[in-house]
C-alpha positions as CSV (number, residue, x, y, z in Angstrom):
1,M,218.2,157.3,56.2
2,N,221.5,156.1,54.3
3,T,219.5,155.9,50.8
4,L,216.3,156.3,49.1
5,P,215.9,154.9,45.4
6,L,214.5,157.4,42.9
7,S,211.0,156.8,41.3
8,P,210.8,156.6,38.0
9,V,209.2,160.2,37.8
10,D,211.6,161.7,39.6
11,Y,214.8,161.4,37.1
12,I,212.3,164.0,34.8
13,F,213.7,166.5,37.8
14,T,217.4,165.9,37.4
15,G,220.7,167.4,35.9
16,T,219.9,170.2,33.7
17,G,216.6,172.6,33.6
18,S,215.4,170.6,36.4
19,Q,213.1,173.3,37.9
20,P,213.3,172.9,41.4
21,I,210.1,174.2,43.8
22,T,210.8,177.8,45.6
23,F,208.8,180.1,47.4
24,A,209.4,183.3,49.6
25,F,207.3,184.0,52.5
26,S,206.9,187.4,53.8
27,Y,205.9,187.6,58.0
28,Q,205.2,190.8,59.5
29,K,206.9,189.9,62.8
30,S,210.5,188.1,62.7
31,L,211.4,185.0,63.0
32,D,213.9,183.5,65.7
33,P,216.4,181.7,63.7
34,E,217.6,179.2,67.1
35,L,214.1,178.3,66.9
36,L,213.6,177.3,63.3
37,Q,216.7,175.3,63.7
38,N,215.9,173.6,66.6
39,S,212.4,172.5,65.1
40,L,213.9,171.6,61.5
41,R,216.5,169.1,63.4
42,E,213.5,167.5,65.1
43,L,211.5,167.5,61.9
44,L,214.5,166.0,60.1
45,K,214.1,162.8,62.0
46,V,210.5,162.0,60.0
47,F,211.7,163.7,56.9
48,P,215.5,162.4,56.6
49,A,215.4,162.9,53.0
50,A,215.3,166.7,52.8
51,N,218.6,166.1,54.5
52,S,220.0,164.7,51.1
53,R,221.8,164.7,47.6
54,L,222.1,162.4,45.0
55,H,224.6,160.7,44.1
56,R,225.4,157.6,41.2
57,V,224.7,154.0,42.0
58,S,225.1,152.8,38.2
59,E,225.1,154.3,34.5
60,T,221.0,154.6,34.6
61,D,220.4,154.6,39.0
62,L,220.6,157.6,40.8
63,A,220.0,157.4,44.9
64,F,219.2,159.9,47.5
65,S,222.0,159.9,49.9
66,A,221.8,161.8,53.6
67,M,224.2,164.9,53.8
68,E,226.9,164.6,55.9
69,D,226.3,168.2,56.8
70,G,223.0,169.1,58.8
71,L,220.5,171.5,56.9
72,T,220.8,174.8,58.8
73,V,218.8,177.4,57.9
74,E,221.0,180.9,56.2
75,V,220.4,183.9,57.5
76,A,220.5,187.2,56.3
77,E,219.6,190.6,56.7
78,L,218.4,193.3,54.3
79,D,217.5,196.6,54.7
80,T,214.2,196.8,52.3
81,A,211.2,195.3,53.3
82,F,209.3,192.2,51.1
83,E,207.3,193.2,47.8
84,R,206.1,190.8,45.5
85,S,206.1,193.0,42.7
86,R,209.7,192.9,42.7
87,G,210.4,189.7,42.5
88,I,212.0,187.2,44.9
89,E,215.1,186.3,43.6
90,Q,217.6,188.2,46.2
91,Y,216.1,185.9,49.3
92,I,216.2,182.8,47.6
93,A,219.0,180.5,46.5
94,P,217.4,177.7,44.5
95,V,219.0,174.0,44.7
96,R,220.1,172.7,41.7
97,S,219.4,168.4,41.3
98,F,223.0,167.4,40.4
99,E,225.1,164.9,41.8
100,G,226.6,165.9,45.3
101,E,224.6,169.3,45.7
102,P,222.1,169.7,48.4
103,L,218.6,169.2,47.1
104,T,217.1,171.8,50.6
105,R,218.3,175.2,50.9
106,I,217.1,177.4,53.6
107,C,217.4,181.1,53.3
108,L,216.0,183.5,56.3
109,T,216.0,187.4,55.9
110,Q,215.4,189.7,58.6
111,T,213.7,192.9,57.1
112,P,212.8,196.4,59.1
113,A,209.3,195.1,58.1
114,G,209.4,191.4,59.6
115,S,210.9,188.2,58.4
116,V,211.3,186.5,54.3
117,L,211.5,182.7,54.6
118,A,212.6,181.0,51.6
119,V,212.6,177.4,51.1
120,S,214.0,175.6,47.5
121,M,213.4,171.9,47.0
122,S,214.7,170.1,44.4
123,H,211.5,168.8,42.4
124,A,213.1,165.3,42.3
125,L,212.8,165.3,45.8
126,V,208.9,166.6,46.3
127,D,206.3,167.7,44.4
128,G,203.9,170.7,45.5
129,F,202.0,169.0,48.1
130,S,205.4,167.4,49.5
131,Y,206.7,170.6,49.8
132,F,204.0,172.1,51.5
133,H,203.4,169.1,53.9
134,F,207.1,169.7,55.1
135,L,206.6,173.2,55.6
136,S,203.4,172.8,57.3
137,S,204.6,170.1,59.2
138,W,207.7,172.2,60.4
139,A,205.8,175.1,61.6
140,R,203.8,172.5,63.3
141,T,207.3,170.8,64.7
142,C,207.8,174.4,65.7
143,R,204.5,174.9,67.5
144,G,204.6,171.8,69.6
145,E,202.2,170.4,67.9
146,R,202.1,166.3,66.2
147,I,202.1,166.3,62.3
148,L,201.4,164.1,59.6
149,N,204.0,161.5,59.0
150,P,205.0,161.0,55.6
151,H,205.5,158.2,53.3
152,L,208.7,157.7,52.6
153,D,208.6,154.5,50.5
154,R,209.5,155.6,46.6
155,T,210.0,151.7,45.2
156,M,205.9,151.6,44.4
157,L,206.3,153.4,41.7
158,S,208.6,151.0,39.8
159,S,206.5,147.6,41.1
160,V,205.1,148.3,37.4
161,F,208.3,147.9,35.5
162,A,207.9,145.6,32.4
163,Y,210.9,145.5,30.3
164,R,209.8,146.5,26.3
165,P,212.2,145.1,24.3
166,R,212.0,147.8,21.6
167,E,213.5,151.4,22.2
168,I,211.3,154.2,23.7
169,T,210.7,156.5,21.4
170,E,209.7,160.5,21.0
171,K,206.3,158.8,20.4
172,D,206.0,156.8,23.2
173,I,207.0,159.3,25.7
174,Y,203.8,161.6,24.4
175,A,201.8,158.9,24.1
176,D,202.2,157.2,27.8
177,C,203.8,160.3,29.5
178,G,202.3,163.6,28.0
179,L,205.1,164.4,27.7
180,F,208.3,165.6,25.2
181,L,211.6,164.0,23.9
182,A,213.2,166.4,22.2
183,G,216.8,167.4,22.8
184,R,218.9,168.0,25.6
185,R,217.4,170.8,28.1
186,S,218.6,174.5,28.4
187,A,219.1,175.5,31.8
188,A,217.0,178.4,33.2
189,P,218.3,181.9,31.8
190,A,220.7,183.9,33.2
191,G,219.4,187.4,34.7
192,A,215.8,188.8,35.1
193,M,213.2,186.7,33.0
194,K,210.5,188.0,31.0
195,E,207.7,187.8,33.5
196,E,204.0,189.2,33.4
197,R,201.6,189.0,35.7
198,L,198.1,188.5,34.5
199,F,194.8,188.7,36.6
200,I,191.7,186.7,35.7
201,P,188.6,187.7,37.6
202,D,186.0,185.2,39.5
203,G,183.5,186.5,36.9
204,T,185.1,185.7,33.9
205,I,185.8,182.2,35.3
206,R,182.2,181.4,36.1
207,T,180.8,183.1,33.1
208,E,183.1,180.4,31.0
209,M,182.1,177.6,32.8
210,Q,178.4,178.7,32.8
211,A,178.7,179.1,29.1
212,V,179.9,175.4,28.3
213,K,177.3,174.5,30.6
214,E,174.6,175.5,28.5
215,K,176.3,174.5,25.2
216,R,177.7,171.4,25.9
217,N,175.4,170.4,28.9
218,T,179.0,169.4,31.0
219,S,180.7,170.9,33.5
220,V,184.5,172.0,33.1
221,T,186.3,173.1,36.1
222,E,187.8,176.8,37.4
223,N,191.1,175.1,36.2
224,D,190.1,174.2,32.9
225,I,189.2,177.4,32.3
226,I,192.5,179.0,33.1
227,C,194.1,177.0,31.6
228,A,192.5,177.4,27.9
229,T,192.6,180.7,28.6
230,L,196.6,181.1,28.7
231,W,196.6,178.1,26.3
232,R,194.3,180.7,23.7
233,K,196.3,184.1,24.7
234,F,199.8,183.0,24.4
235,I,200.5,180.2,22.0
236,P,199.8,182.7,19.1
237,I,202.1,185.2,20.2
238,W,204.9,182.7,21.3
239,T,204.8,181.0,18.2
240,S,207.0,182.5,15.6
241,E,206.5,180.4,12.7
242,K,202.6,181.2,11.6
243,G,200.6,178.2,10.1
244,S,199.8,174.5,10.4
245,G,200.9,172.4,13.2
246,D,199.7,171.2,16.6
247,T,199.9,173.5,20.1
248,Y,200.3,172.1,23.3
249,L,198.4,172.5,27.1
250,T,200.2,170.4,29.8
251,S,199.0,170.6,33.4
252,P,200.7,168.2,36.0
253,F,198.3,165.9,37.9
254,D,198.7,164.7,41.3
255,F,197.9,161.1,41.2
256,R,198.1,160.7,44.9
257,R,193.9,161.1,44.6
258,A,193.7,158.9,41.1
259,L,195.9,155.2,42.2
260,P,193.2,153.2,44.7
261,G,195.4,152.6,48.1
262,F,198.3,155.0,47.1
263,P,199.8,156.6,50.4
264,K,198.1,160.1,50.7
265,T,201.1,161.5,52.6
266,Y,203.6,159.6,50.2
267,F,206.6,162.2,50.1
268,G,207.9,162.7,46.9
269,C,207.0,163.6,43.4
270,A,203.4,161.7,42.3
271,L,202.8,163.7,39.7
272,S,201.1,162.3,35.8
273,F,200.9,165.0,33.0
274,A,197.8,165.9,31.2
275,T,198.4,167.1,27.7
276,A,195.9,168.4,25.3
277,S,196.5,169.7,21.6
278,I,195.0,171.4,18.9
279,R,196.4,172.9,15.6
280,L,197.8,176.2,15.6
281,E,195.2,177.9,13.0
282,E,192.1,176.7,15.0
283,L,193.5,177.8,18.2
284,E,192.3,181.3,18.4
285,A,189.8,180.6,16.5
286,T,188.3,177.8,19.3
287,P,186.6,179.4,22.0
288,V,187.8,179.1,25.7
289,G,185.0,176.6,26.7
290,D,185.7,174.4,23.8
291,L,189.3,174.9,25.0
292,A,188.5,174.1,28.2
293,V,187.0,170.4,27.6
294,L,189.7,169.7,25.6
295,A,191.8,170.1,28.9
296,K,188.7,168.3,31.0
297,S,189.5,165.4,28.2
298,A,193.4,164.8,29.1
299,V,193.0,165.0,33.1
300,G,190.1,162.6,32.6
301,R,192.9,160.1,31.1
302,M,194.9,160.3,34.2
303,K,193.5,156.9,35.5
304,S,195.2,153.7,36.7
305,E,196.7,152.5,33.2
306,Y,197.8,155.6,32.3
307,I,200.1,156.6,35.4
308,A,201.5,152.8,34.9
309,N,202.5,153.3,32.0
310,S,203.9,156.2,32.3
311,M,206.3,155.3,35.1
312,N,207.1,151.9,32.8
313,A,208.0,154.6,29.4
314,L,210.1,156.3,31.8
315,E,211.6,153.5,33.2
316,N,212.5,151.8,30.1
317,I,214.2,154.6,28.7
318,R,216.7,155.3,31.6
319,R,217.4,151.6,31.5
320,Q,217.8,151.7,27.6
321,K,219.5,155.2,26.9
322,G,220.8,156.0,30.2
323,L,220.7,159.0,32.5
324,A,221.6,161.6,30.1
325,A,218.1,160.8,28.2
326,M,216.3,161.7,31.4
327,E,217.6,165.6,30.6
328,E,216.0,165.4,26.9
329,I,212.7,165.0,27.9
330,H,210.5,168.4,28.1
331,L,207.1,168.8,30.6
332,R,206.0,171.2,27.6
333,H,206.7,171.0,23.7
334,P,209.7,173.1,23.8
335,Q,208.1,175.5,20.8
336,R,204.3,175.3,20.8
337,G,203.4,174.5,24.2
338,I,202.5,176.1,27.7
339,I,202.7,174.1,31.4
340,V,200.6,175.7,33.8
341,T,200.4,174.8,37.6
342,N,197.9,175.5,39.7
343,L,199.2,176.6,43.0
344,T,195.4,178.4,44.3
345,R,195.4,175.6,47.1
346,M,198.1,176.0,49.1
347,P,198.2,175.6,52.8
348,I,199.4,179.1,53.2
349,Q,197.9,179.7,56.4
350,D,199.2,176.3,58.0
351,I,202.9,177.6,57.7
352,D,202.5,179.4,61.1
353,F,205.9,178.8,63.2
354,G,204.1,180.5,65.9
355,F,204.0,184.1,64.8
356,G,201.3,184.1,62.6
357,P,201.2,182.8,59.0
358,P,202.8,184.6,56.2
359,A,201.2,187.7,55.1
360,D,202.4,187.3,51.5
361,F,204.6,185.1,49.5
362,A,205.5,185.2,46.1
363,A,206.9,181.8,43.9
364,F,210.1,182.0,41.9
365,V,209.6,180.8,38.5
366,D,212.2,179.4,36.3
367,V,210.3,177.9,33.4
368,L,210.0,179.6,29.6
369,R,206.8,178.9,28.4
370,S,205.0,178.1,31.9
371,A,202.3,179.4,34.2
372,A,201.8,179.6,37.6
373,V,198.4,180.2,39.1
374,L,198.6,181.8,42.6
375,P,195.2,182.6,44.9
376,A,194.5,186.9,44.9
377,S,191.3,188.5,45.7
378,N,188.3,187.9,43.9
379,G,190.3,186.2,41.4
380,V,193.5,184.1,40.5
381,E,196.8,186.2,39.9
382,V,198.8,184.1,36.9
383,I,202.9,184.5,36.9
384,I,203.6,184.0,33.2
385,A,207.2,183.0,32.3
386,H,207.9,184.1,28.5
387,P,210.0,182.5,26.0
388,S,213.6,184.5,25.3
389,D,212.5,185.8,22.0
390,A,209.6,187.3,23.1
391,G,208.7,190.8,22.5
């Protein structure tokens, strides 16, 4: 690979507030740095984009270009064992999706209780599926097993481009993309965030699902219930100006399963955004089940036409206003929104480098007004990132 173009949605995750995907995985045994490095070198022959940086092609275009130096495993030591509740900042080195900077960083920390492997990748480079495709392929390579090769062509998401003579507006970005054009994004806050961990039992989720079925004679998913629960609980807490006004729930949607013929092994960011809304004065009075139906309806709009219109709107605004405009696009409403990412189906057991799968893991969340849903015994654990002005 010399260069690869970015797809329209990739550009959302460049510049300030670009939100890398960063996890730390704890192993009960010590991982061999040399073995990891040698297998990584082999893997990059198949996943060359992982060893890349952004460089400017024109006033409106960036490209992924190969790093001159190879991607290396950075090794360190700590005298304390991994504990999810302590946070993972000491193990990680989150990437920044700016021109010239590496888009992947890998840190291996040796502790008295085993190893902690932390991998940070630019969200412009990967979504959750591609992130774990890369990691599980690395583990398989390390074990000497075959991998499922990635699909690297990103031009297919730009092929829907149709020039719009009129200026793309805030209303267009919301209607076509479920996103918000609302001024330049802020950088991730320095220091510890106001983070909360919330457990939602399986029984609570199933009870709400059954209530919807009995009341409306329709079904909703577990994720619909989880999203609705978080929307109803936290938006009223975060909204300082009470009264009227719309509130918003946004959920990333992997469209590999929605576009006919789209490669299931596409290596990139294959996301569109399902956004539901309800007036603030109605939110607390509306049952979770009814909010779940709104969430389900938003996901139901994620069809071929919507996805094509979304890509087209993002491509047009960048061509009209330049790269700076992409740093003004927010994934959730900055004042009255929450974005919920479901990570319960992560293939954690596949990240086995020959020493056993991870015994534990943690996600790094640096997006305010967000929730990351993680698997837990008999339910889900949710990491809530409160806004900086929350009490």
